N, C-alpha and C positions, 0 to 999 in steps of 0.2 A: 508566335505573336503575343505581345503584352496587351491584355484586355483590361481597361478600367471599368469596374462595377460601380454601382451607386454606393458612395462612401463618404466623400466630402468634397466641398468646392474649393478647399484650400489648394493652392498650387504647390504646397510642399509635399503633397501626397504623391509618391512615386517619382520624386525629383532626383536627378542624378547630382552628385557632388564631386568635386575634384579632390575632396579630402581622402588621404589614403586611410589605411587601417585605423580604426578607432583605438586610441591609446587610453589606458586607465588613468583616471585623475590622480595626480600625485598625492592629493589630500586623502585619497582612499587607502593609501599604503598602511599597513599594520602599524600601529603605534607600539613602541617598546612596552612590555608589561613590567609593572613593578613586581618585586619578589612576592609581595602579598597577593597581588592579583593572580599571578601565575600559580602560586600554591593554592589558593582558594578554588580556582577553576579546576586545576588538576585534581586535587583531593576530592572535590565534589563529584567530578565524573568518575574517578577511580572507585569511590565508594559504591556507585551504581554498577560499574563494570565488575566489581567484585562479588555482586550477586544481591545488591540491595534492590530486589525486584520483588515479585509476588512470591519469591521463595526464600527470602532472607530477612524476614521481619524480626527474627530473634537476635540479630547481630547487635542491637542496641545502638547503631550508628546511623543517625538521621540528620538531614539538613535542618537547622533550627529555623523556626518560624520567625518571620519579621513582620512589622506592621504592614509593609507594602505587599507582603505575600498573602496576608489574610484579609485584606480589603477587597471587596468585590465590586466591580463597576460593570453595569449591564451592557455598556456600549464599548466597543473596541475596534479601532481601524484595522487591526490585524486579523480579525475573526473572518475566516472563510465564509463564502456565501452558500456553497453547496457541498461543503464537507461537514459531516456531523461533528459538532462540538458541544461540550456541556454548557449549560446557562452560566454556571459558575463552578469553581473547584477544579479538581484533577480527574483527568481521563487517561486510562491505558486500555488494555486488551479488550476487543470486542467479545461479548459473551451472549449466549442464548439467542442466536439469530433464528427467527422463524417467520413464515408467512402465514396469515390467518386467511384462509380461503373463504371463510364466512363473510368477512368485512372487507376483504381484499386489501388488507393493511400489512405492511412490513414492520416487524418489531426488531429493535436492536437494543441490546443491553451492553453494559460496559463496566470495567473496573472503575470505581468512583469514590473519590474522597470529597464530600461536599463542604467540609470544613476548611479546606486549605487548597491552594494551587500546587501542592506538592504531594507526592506519594506518602501515605501514612495510615496507621490504624487509628480507629476502625475503618475498614474498607468495605464498601457497599457494592451492590450492582445498581448502576444508574439505568435509566430506561428512556428510549426514544421511539417514535413511530413515524412512518412515512407512507404516503399513498403511491409513491413512484420512485423511491430510492434517490431522489434528488433534494427535495425540501423536507427537513426533519422538524418534528415538534418534540421538545424535551419535556419529560415528565418527572425528572428527579429520581429520588430513591425508589427502588423496587424490592430488593432483598437486602436484609440487614444481617450483620454477623451476630454471633451469640452474645458478645459483650464488647466493650470498648478496647479490649486488648486482642481482639480477634479480627479476622478478615473473611468476608464471603468472597473467595478467590474465584478464578476463572472456571467456567463450566459451559453447559449447553442446555438447550431446551428441545423437547420433543412434543409432538402432538399425539397423545395416547387415544387415538380415534376409537379403538375397540375397548377402551377402559381395562387394559390388562392389569393396571395398578390397583384398581378398585377405589380409586380416589374420588370417583365422580358418580353422580346419579343421572337419570334420564333428563333432568332439567338443564344440564350443560350439554350444548351442541357438540357433536363429535369433533368438529374442526377447531373447537376452542378448549379442548381438554388439554391444557398446557401443563407439562411437568418439567421443572428445572432440576438438573443434577449438577452439583458444583462442589468445590473444595472449601471445607471449613478449615481454616488455618488458625493455629494458636502458637504459643511459644514452644510447645513440645511435640506437636503432632499436625499432620495433615490427613483428613479423612473426608469421605464423599457423602454429601447430604442430598436429601430430596426435598423439594418443596412443589406445591401444586397451586394452580390458580383457578378460582371459581368465577372470574370475570374476564377471561380471555388474555390474561397476562399483565394486568395492571397492578394487582396485589396477590400476595402469596401466603399460603398456610404451610407450616413446616411439619414435615412427617414426624409423628410422635416417637417413632422408634429409630430416628437417626443415630448414628451413621448407617448408610446402607453398605458401605465398604470401607474397611479399616485394616490395614496390614501392619500397623505399628510403626509407621515411618513418618519423619518430619520432612520428607521430600517426595511426596506422592500426590499428584495434582493434575488439574486441567482436564476433567473428563469431557469427551465429545461422543455423544450417544446418537445412534440412528437405528432405524428399523431394517433389518435384512430380510427381504421379501422371500428369498429362496429357502431359508431355514425357519422363517417365522419366529425370529428371535430378536431381541434388542442386543445391539453391540456397543460396547464402551471401549474407546481407546483413552489411555491416560499414561502418565509417565512416572517412573521412578527416576527422578530428574538427574540425580548425580550418579546413578548406576548406568546411565545411557540406555535405559529400556523403555520401549513402548510396550505396555501391557495390553492385551485384547481380552476383554471379558464378555460374557453373554448372560442374558437374563430373559425370563419369560414374563416378568411382572415389574421390572424396574426397581425391585427391592432386594432380590436375592441374586447375587452375582457370582459367576464361576469363571475362573481363569482358564483360558483356552491356549494362549501362546504368548511369546515374547518376540518383539522385533527389535533387537539390540545391536548397538555399536555399528550403526549405519550412518553414512554421510559425514558431514562435518561435526565433530563432537563438541568442540568448544568447552565451556565451563559446565554446561548442564543442558539437558533437553527441557523444552517447554511446549505447551499448546499444540499437542499432536491432533490430528483429525483425518479421517478417511472419507472419501467422497467418490461416488460413482459418476464419472464424467464422460459425456457423449463423445464419440469419435466422428469427426467430419472428414470424409474422404473425397467429397466434391470440390473441396477447396484446391486451387491449382497448386501443383508443386513448383518449387523455385527451380525450374529445369535450367541446368547450366549450359554454357555455350557449346560444350562437347556432347550435349544431349543425355548426359548421364543422370539417372535418378536413384539406382541401386536401392529400391525400397527394402528396408531391413526385414529379416525374417521374423523380427520381434512383432510385426504387425500380423496378428492371426485372424483379421477380418471381423473381429468383434464390434458390436455397435457401441460399445462403451468399455472403458478401462477403469480400474480402481486406481485412485491416486492417494498416497499417504503424504499429508503435509507435516512438517515439523519445524519448530522454531528452536533456535539456540541463542543463548545470551549469557555472558559475553563470548566472544570467540569467532565472530565473523571475520573472513579474510580482509574485509574492508573496515573493520573495526566495529565493536559493539554487537548489535543484534541483527539477525537475518532469518528469512524463511527458506527452507529447502523442500524438495518434493521428489517422490519416487513413484514411477508408473509401474503397475503390476496387476496381479489378480488377487481375489479374496474368495475363499470358499465357505465363509461363515465362521471360520475359527482362525485361519492363518492367512496373513498377507505375504505373497511371494513377489518380489520385485522382478521386472523383466531383465534387469541387468544390474551391474554394480555401480552405475554412474550416480553421482550426486548432481542434482539440477537445482538451480536457484529460481525462485518464484519472481523476484524483482531485484534488479541489480543496483537500485539506488540505495541511499543511506537511511531512508525513512519508510520502512514497510516491514511490519512485525506482527506476530500473533494472528495470522490469517485464520478466520473461521468461515465456513460456509453455512448458508441458510437451510434450515429444516423446511420441508414441504414447499419448496419453490415451484411455481407452476411450470407446466410443460416438460418436466424432467430436467429443467435447467440447473446448472451448478453455478450459484452466485455467492460470492464472498465479500467480506470486508476485512481490512487490516488496520492496525494502529499506525498512523503516519507519523512516526517519530523513532527515536533511537535512544536506548538506555545510556549511551555514552554521554548525552548532553541534555536529555528531556527535561531535567529539573531546572535548566537555566534559559530555556528559549524565552525570548522577550515578549510574552503575551500578558494581557491584563486580565485579572478577575478569573480567568479560566486558563487551563493549560492542557494541551492534548487534543488531537483530532483524529478522525478516521480517514482512511483512503476513500475515494469513490468506490461504489459498488462495482464489482467486475463479474462478467459472465465468462465462465471457463469452458473451453473445449479442448479436445485432443485432435491434433492434425499431423500428417506427414510434413517433415520439415527438413531442410538442407542446412546443417551447420557448416558444411564445406562442400566443394564440388564433387567429392568422392562418396558421400554418405547421405542417405535419407533415413530419418528415424522418427519415431513418435515424439511429440513435444506438446507441452501445455501452452495454449494460446489464451489470451485474455483480452476482453473488450470493455471499455468503460461504459457505465450506464449513466447518461445525462439526458434527462427528460426535457425536450425542448418547450413543451407546453407550459412549463413553469417559468420560462426564460424569455426575454425579449432581446432581439439583436439591435444594439445601438449603432454599431458600425460594422461594415462588411467590406472586404477587399479580396479580389481574386486576380492573380497575375499568372500568366503562362509564358513559357519559352523565354526566360529571363537569362541573358548573357551577362556575366559580372566581370569587369576588368579588375586588374590588381590595384589600380590607383584611383578607385572610385567607390563610393558607398551609396547604395540605394536606400532612400529614407522614406518611411511611411509614418505618418502621424495618425494615432488612433483616437485623438481628441482629448480635451481637458475634462470631459464628463466621465472618463473611464472609472470604473468601480473596482477594478482589479480581477475581473473574470474574463478570461479569453479562451477561445478554442481555436486551434490551428492545425492545418495539414500541409506537409511540405513533401514533395517528390522531386528528386534531383538525380542527374546522371553525371557519371564521372568518367573522364578521359585522362587516364593517368599518364599516357604517352606525351602529354603537353607539358609535364614537369621537366624543366631543363636539367635539374640535378637532384640526386637523392637527398641532397642537403638542404633543398628548399622546402620549407614547411608550407604545404598546400592545404590550407584549411578553408572551409566554407563556414562563416560565422554569422549568427543571428544575434544581434544585440537588442534585447528587450529593455528599453530604457524608461525611467521613471517620468511620470507626467509633469511633476513639479521640478524635479532636479534630474536632468538626463546624465549627470555624472555618476548616478546610481543605476546599475543595470544588472540584468541576468544575461549571461552569454551562453548560447548553445551553439553547437556546431559539429561538423564532421571533418576529420583529417584523413586524407587518403594514405598518407605515409604510415599511419597506425591502423588503418581500417577500423577505426573506432569513432563513436559519437562521444561528445564530452558536454558536461555541464560545469559552468563556472558561476558559483553563487557568492563570491567573495568581494564583489565590487560595490560596497555600501559603507555608509557611515555608522551603521548600527554597532555598538560596542561589542555586543555578544559575538557577532560574526568575527570581528577583528581580533578578539581577545580569548575566546575559548579554544584551546588547543585540540579539542576533539571534534569541533565542527569543521571537518574537511571542506575547504573551499572548492576543490576541483574533484570531479569524479568522471570516470570514462568507462565504456563498455564496448566490446566487440559487437558489430552487427553485421549479419550476413547479407548477401545480395537479395534484394526483393524479387527482381527478375531481370532478364537480359533483354535489351532493347533490340529492335530490328537491325541496328547498326552494330550489334555485338557488344555494346557497352553496358556496364552494369548500372542498374537503377535501385535507389534506395528510398525508403518512405518512413516518415514519422508523423504520428498524430499526437498533439499535445494539448493538455488543459492546464491552465494557470488559474489558480484561485487564491488570490491575494498573497498568501505566504507558502503555498505548496504547489508544486508542478509535477504532474504525471505524464510520462512519455510512454507511447506505445509504438514500437518499431515493427514495420513490415506486417501490418495487420495484426500485431499483438504477439508475435513469436517470441519477443522479449520486452521487458518494461524497465522503467526507472522512475522511482518516486523520491523526491527530495524536497525538504523545507528550504526556504530562503527568506531573507528579511531585508527589505528596503525600509527607509524611514517611514514612520506612520503617515498614512495618506498619500504617500508617493507611489501610487499604483502604476502599473505598466501603462504607458501612454504613447509609446512609439516603438518602431522596429527599424533597425538599420542592417543591411546585408552587405557583407564584404567577402572577398576571396583573396587568398594569399598569393596565388599564382594565376596568370592569365590563361584562359582557355581550357581550364581543368573541369569547371562545373557549369552545367546548364540546369536551371531550375525549371523543371517541366511544369510544375504546378505549385502555387503558393496561395493558400486560401486562409484567411483569418477573420474571426468574428469577435468583436467586443460585445459581451453579454452583460445582462443585468437581471436581477430577480424582478418578477412582475409584482 
């Protein structure tokens, strides 16, 4: 039964239309590129893809500054509402994430160029804080490089509760003994520096005997440090980037480090390794398995009954199978010196185009594993059409390990993630809930979300598939959701599932924004396989997606977070999502069991 919830008095909400499948507006077709436009976009993206990242500053090849790139405007209609962005300038990798248990404040640092909205030296650590991981306050520069030709590259923060470093006296509360370990980069070397804070992470003093670790390499970076309780040692993971090595060091005092092991040539290699990190992730076994129709679960022998597993996260750029940058992970065990993966599989953290350099928070409460990633891609990050600032983070995610069915014959351990979005900071402007929707092939269900939309939406969709209703294997049986602009509905973001491919797709190319239509690296369409969420009483497979749209970024969480997809998209300024249309390619294939959507705003 379809149930109308308090939403709007307009009779267009929930109305059926005799209009067949929505067709792209011919005006949105890509315009032919001039030779100069194509050359400029391709060269710019290739410069980044060739390593002009936090690893290649000595290449001497940088995008030139222009007046429009260096002017900062505090307001921008493209700025997300609940994704962390810099007030001005450039942002990339998250750094130094930690929770201050004394003040109950979350701290996030990030790679920051305050002087331009492009990557460039000198590179700083920017700093932001939040009480709930949803609304952020930006504090600007926190850690500076040694000079204007250097960079304070990526790293991490630990809370040195027991003052093993000797940096603190009794006047500094144990929960605020903050020590940063990061890479100091210059034209000839990358070495690891230490800095400590006497005010809980807002300003830093530099250790006088830096560096604390230097192996004579110019590709040695991105330290992630944590306290290993079992051995009572600090553990550092960092990369020899172009040797494809994650090195594991230990220390008693955060100053003197000893190499213990290498984790090398694992996973997708790409051009180079970046931003490694190890985390102790809780295992949840009370979550229901996706039991298949034949009753098989075949729980893998890899599950040894432990309450947690160690996960090694690793970024590569360029070299992702989908282009540009990507995060991968390995589940295994760690004895304080050596990480041992449970198998030889390479698993992807997020299957979208815009999720990189994932880092987890130090000292998160309740033993949770919470992380942030940079929501962009080195293929095109320098060209995205935002004003005054460029770069944003993903939503914070809470990670767990659960048994999971990638197919009917196998159950294995898998990384699950859930978005953190605090409702107390938000108000619901519109709300719609529909159940048991049958969709014909020659109609579109249309729902208007209102002209007051501010670009922030949260939705959950659960649907059932009856593939026996497809007349021919040649019929494209899609279930599509067209999220249309409130000012111009010829601009839209299309999401959907196609039973022919057993995959969910995102189409972000239906816009008049020049960047989208002209940049050859900004793939308009992306898809990923999703497994069955559960089997219904009638034996038919059921699927589920939870999504959050925040102006120009969409994050999708499939089947309670067994896989995810994060993607940027760009409609014209101010043309926020204001409506949804639902269509089906073939009659009788899909039943929407539950469709719930909220239009949200910051309080």
